[in-house]
C-alpha positions in Angstrom: 0.0 0.0 0.0 1.2 3.5 -0.8 -1.6 5.9 -0.2 -5.3 6.5 -0.7 -8.1 9.0 0.0 -11.8 8.5 0.3 -13.9 11.7 0.3 -17.5 12.9 0.0 -18.4 16.5 -0.7 -21.0 18.3 1.4 -24.7 17.6 0.5 -23.7 14.8 -1.9 -24.2 11.0 -1.8 -21.4 9.9 -4.0 -18.0 8.9 -2.6 -14.7 9.1 -4.5 -11.7 6.9 -4.0 -8.3 8.3 -5.1 -5.5 5.6 -4.8 -1.8 5.5 -5.6 -0.6 2.0 -6.4 3.1 2.5 -7.0 5.7 4.5 -5.2 5.0 6.7 -2.2 2.9 10.0 -2.4 5.0 12.8 -3.6 6.6 15.2 -1.1 6.5 18.8 -2.3 8.7 21.6 -1.0 6.1 24.3 -1.0 2.5 25.1 -1.9 3.6 26.8 -5.1 4.8 23.4 -6.2 1.2 22.3 -6.5 0.9 24.5 -9.7 -0.1 22.3 -12.6 -0.4 19.1 -10.6 -3.3 16.7 -10.1 -4.2 14.3 -7.3 -5.3 14.4 -3.7 -3.5 17.0 -1.5 -2.7 16.3 2.2 -1.2 19.5 3.6 0.0 20.1 7.2 -0.5 23.2 9.3 3.2 24.0 8.7 5.3 22.2 6.1 8.4 20.6 7.6 10.5 17.4 7.0 8.5 15.7 9.7 5.1 16.8 8.2 5.6 17.3 4.5 3.2 18.5 1.9 1.9 15.3 0.2 0.2 14.6 -3.1 -1.5 11.2 -3.6 -1.2 10.4 -7.3 -4.5 9.5 -9.0 -3.5 6.1 -10.3 -7.0 4.9 -9.5 -10.0 7.2 -9.3 -13.4 5.6 -8.8 -16.7 7.1 -7.8 -19.4 5.2 -5.8 -23.0 6.1 -5.2 -22.8 5.2 -1.5 -20.1 5.0 1.2 -20.7 1.3 1.7 -19.9 0.6 -2.0 -16.6 2.4 -1.5 -16.0 0.3 1.6 -16.4 -2.9 -0.4 -13.9 -1.6 -2.9 -11.3 -0.8 -0.2 -11.7 -4.4 1.1 -11.4 -5.9 -2.4 -7.7 -5.9 -3.3 -8.5 -7.0 -6.8 -10.2 -3.6 -7.4 -7.7 -1.2 -6.0 -4.8 -3.1 -4.5 -5.7 -1.7 -1.1 -7.0 -3.5 2.0 -8.2 -1.5 4.9 -7.3 -4.3 7.3 -3.6 -3.9 6.4 -3.3 -0.2 7.0 0.1 0.1 8.8 -0.9 2.5 11.6 1.6 5.2 12.4 2.9 5.4 16.0 2.1 8.5 18.0 3.8 9.9 21.1 1.7 9.3 24.2 0.5 12.2 26.3 2.6 12.9 29.4 0.4 15.7 30.7 -3.1 16.4 32.0 -5.1 17.9 29.0 -7.0 20.4 31.1 -3.9 21.7 32.9 -2.0 21.9 29.7 -4.8 23.9 28.0 -4.8 26.4 31.0 -1.0 26.8 30.7 -1.3 27.4 26.9 -4.2 29.8 27.3 -2.3 31.9 29.8 0.7 32.0 27.5 -1.3 32.8 24.4 -3.6 35.3 26.1 -0.7 37.4 27.5 0.4 38.1 23.9 -3.1 39.5 23.2 -3.1 41.6 26.3 0.3 43.0 25.5 -0.9 43.9 22.0 1.5 41.6 20.1 -1.4 39.8 18.4 -4.9 40.8 17.4 -6.1 37.2 17.4 -4.5 33.9 17.9 -5.9 30.3 17.6 -5.2 27.9 20.4 -5.7 24.1 19.7 -5.5 21.0 21.8 -5.3 17.2 21.2 -7.5 14.8 23.1 -6.5 11.1 23.2 -9.1 8.3 23.3 -7.9 4.7 23.6 -9.1 2.3 20.9 -11.0 -0.3 22.8 -13.1 -1.6 19.9 -11.6 -3.3 16.8 -13.5 -1.1 14.4 -12.2 -0.8 10.8 -11.4 2.9 9.9 -13.5 2.7 6.8 -16.5 1.9 9.0 -15.8 5.2 10.8 -15.7 7.0 7.4 -19.1 5.5 6.6 -20.5 6.6 9.9 -19.2 10.2 9.5 -20.9 10.3 6.1 -24.2 9.4 7.7 -23.8 11.7 10.7 -22.6 14.9 8.8 -24.3 15.4 5.4 -23.3 19.1 5.5 -19.6 18.5 5.8 -16.6 17.4 3.7 -15.8 13.9 4.9 -12.4 12.4 4.1 -10.3 9.4 5.2 -6.7 9.6 4.1 -3.7 7.3 4.5 0.0 7.9 3.5 3.1 6.4 5.1 4.3 9.8 6.1 1.0 11.3 7.6 -0.5 8.1 8.9 -4.3 7.7 8.9 -6.7 10.6 9.3 -10.4 11.0 9.4 -11.9 14.5 8.8 -15.3 16.0 8.9 -15.0 19.7 8.2 -17.3 22.6 7.1 -14.6 25.0 5.9 -13.7 25.5 2.3 -10.2 26.8 1.6 -10.4 26.9 -2.2 -12.9 25.4 -4.6 -13.5 25.7 -8.3 -12.8 24.8 -11.9 -11.8 26.9 -14.9 -11.8 30.5 -13.9 -14.7 30.4 -11.4 -13.7 29.9 -7.8 -14.8 30.4 -4.2 -13.6 30.4 -0.7 -15.3 31.2 2.7 -14.5 33.0 5.9 -15.7 30.7 8.7 -15.2 31.7 12.3 -17.2 32.2 15.5 -18.7 29.2 17.2 -21.8 28.5 19.3 -23.4 25.2 20.4 -26.9 24.3 19.5 -29.0 23.0 22.4 -32.6 22.0 23.1 -35.1 23.2 20.6 -32.4 25.0 18.5 -31.2 21.5 17.5 -34.3 21.3 15.3 -33.3 24.2 13.1 -30.3 25.7 11.4 -29.3 28.1 14.1 -31.5 31.0 12.8 -32.4 32.1 16.3 -28.8 32.3 17.6 -27.6 35.7 18.8 -23.9 36.3 18.2 -21.5 38.0 20.7 -19.3 40.9 19.7 -16.3 38.6 20.2 -17.6 36.1 17.6 -18.5 38.8 15.1 -15.1 40.4 15.4 -13.3 37.1 15.1 -15.1 36.3 11.9 -14.6 39.8 10.5 -10.8 39.4 10.9 -10.9 36.3 8.7 -13.2 37.9 6.0 -11.1 41.0 5.8 -7.9 39.0 5.4 -9.4 36.9 2.6 -10.7 39.9 0.7 -7.3 41.6 0.9 -5.6 38.4 -0.5 -8.2 38.0 -3.3 -7.8 41.6 -4.5 -4.2 40.7 -5.5 -5.0 37.6 -7.5 -8.6 37.8 -8.7 -11.3 39.9 -10.4 -15.1 40.0 -10.0 -14.8 39.4 -6.2 -18.2 39.1 -4.6 -18.8 38.8 -0.9 -22.0 37.5 0.7 -22.7 37.3 4.4 -21.9 36.8 7.1 -24.7 34.3 7.8 -25.2 31.6 10.4 -24.5 28.1 9.2 -24.8 24.7 11.0 -22.1 22.1 11.2 -23.1 19.1 13.3 -24.4 20.5 16.6 -22.5 23.8 16.2 -23.1 27.0 14.3 -20.6 29.4 12.8 -20.6 32.7 11.1 -19.8 32.4 7.4 -19.1 34.8 4.5 -18.9 33.5 1.0 -16.5 34.9 -1.6 -16.8 34.1 -5.3 -14.2 35.4 -7.8 -12.5 34.9 -11.1 -8.8 34.0 -10.9 -6.5 36.0 -13.0 -4.4 32.9 -13.7 -6.1 29.6 -13.0 -2.9 27.6 -13.7 -1.3 28.9 -10.5 -3.6 27.5 -7.9 -0.5 26.7 -5.7 0.4 30.4 -5.6 -3.2 31.2 -4.4 -2.9 28.5 -1.7 0.5 29.9 -0.6 -1.2 33.3 -0.1 -4.3 32.0 1.7 -3.0 29.2 3.9 -3.0 29.3 6.9 -5.9 31.8 7.2 -6.5 33.7 10.4 -9.2 31.2 11.1 -6.6 28.6 12.1 -3.6 30.8 13.1 -4.3 34.5 13.9 -3.1 38.0 13.1 -0.4 38.9 12.2 -0.2 35.7 10.3 3.5 34.9 10.3 4.1 35.8 13.9 1.1 33.8 15.2 2.1 30.8 13.1 5.6 30.8 14.6 4.3 31.3 18.1 1.8 28.4 17.7 4.4 26.0 16.4 6.8 26.9 19.3 4.3 27.0 22.2 1.3 24.6 21.8 1.7 21.5 24.0 0.9 19.1 21.1 2.1 19.6 17.5 -0.7 20.1 15.1 0.7 17.8 12.4 -2.0 17.7 9.7 -4.8 19.3 11.8 -5.6 22.8 10.6 -3.8 22.1 7.3 -6.0 21.2 4.3 -6.8 18.4 2.0 -8.9 17.5 -1.0 -8.9 16.8 -4.7 -6.7 19.0 -6.9 -7.4 19.4 -10.6 -9.2 16.0 -10.5 -11.5 14.7 -13.2 -13.4 11.6 -12.0 -16.6 11.7 -14.1 -16.9 11.3 -17.8 -19.3 14.2 -17.9 -16.8 16.6 -16.2 -16.2 19.6 -18.3 -13.0 20.5 -16.5 -11.0 19.3 -13.5 -12.4 20.0 -10.0 -10.4 21.4 -7.2 -12.1 21.2 -3.8 -9.8 21.8 -0.9 -11.0 22.0 2.7 -9.3 23.1 5.9 -8.7 20.0 8.1 -10.9 20.8 11.1 -12.8 18.3 13.3 -10.3 15.6 12.5 -8.5 12.8 14.2 -5.4 10.7 13.6 -6.0 7.0 14.0 -3.1 5.0 15.4 -2.9 1.3 16.3 -4.0 2.0 19.9 -5.4 5.5 19.9 -7.7 8.1 18.4 -6.0 11.5 18.6 -8.7 14.1 18.3 -7.9 17.8 17.5 -9.9 21.0 18.0 -9.1 24.7 18.5 -10.6 28.1 18.8 -9.8 31.7 18.2 -8.7 33.9 21.1 -9.1 37.6 21.4 -8.1 40.0 24.2 -11.5 39.6 25.9 -11.6 35.8 25.7 -12.4 33.8 28.9 -10.5 30.5 29.4 -13.4 28.4 30.6 -15.6 29.4 27.7 -12.8 28.7 25.2 -12.2 25.2 26.8 -15.9 24.5 26.4 -15.8 25.5 22.8 -13.1 23.0 22.1 -15.1 20.3 24.0 -18.1 21.0 21.7 -15.9 20.8 18.6 -14.4 17.5 19.8 -17.9 16.0 19.9 -17.9 15.8 16.1 -15.2 13.1 16.1 -16.3 11.6 19.4 -19.7 10.8 17.8 -17.9 8.9 15.1 -16.0 6.7 17.5 -19.0 6.1 19.8 -19.8 2.3 19.8 -23.5 2.7 19.2 -24.9 2.6 15.7 -21.8 1.4 14.0 
């Protein structure tokens, strides 16, 4: 086995398998190196020799009408030379600290930089470890995620370098074909409860902190797009639901000045302030040096790049999503990741509870009921 990705786009039924049958997925030195390439991208939060930018070659591209059909293909080595049961799980370092204490320490360190005026916003993440007690095949978790979260981009990806990851994310980084593209500014989080679970969050009232946090992201994206695109249109912000959470979302549609340089666009956009902060370079460096647990491929991005998988496709599709609400699956553990944006007036307990709510997305996937 060399590498594969299963994915399902939001609000769709069909599942696509991208598999590489020979050699290992390509390691690329930078996002600009994605220009003119095709395959399935697996990008980390920060590119390094330990967490490289990876491209799964599309030696096999198959589309299935239901997740269970894709599951059968994964099990059938005659179809795609891949067997889920033989995924060589990547080892992960065990936690040597209390998660709650570690988060408090990180929050205090991050928040001081906001109080001192060094940063306008910074995103703090955490990793929560759950021991694998059930012998559940990863592809079963993918199928369950597809059932649970019809609004989200669902993907399961394996490469020898990254290990095995399951993602259920609502955030588009870059999507389009030809000259017509879109991205979104997604930030601000509230949890749906009681009667609000029956709707789309239309009755939620947003705090000033959440509105400001989302505006930072939208402003950043617009400034980036003005350098590389024409016909930029912004709609929103509006409330959107993702699992049992709601977020503030602004949609940007635009025409790329040069659609052959998608890698250059990604270099400009990633990471957005939604996953790092402002100023961008300073907060990225601070996060890498100060969070208790390295992010690895959490808050990177993944998805098909210039991929044609249907005979009726007029042009290749690029559909790249930020890797939120995700977990790394190892032989003995599920390593769940979540984070949240901090501003000067953020309160530690509220921010912890926000990460707990976000972790529920993956916790529901590994719950033993209704497998």
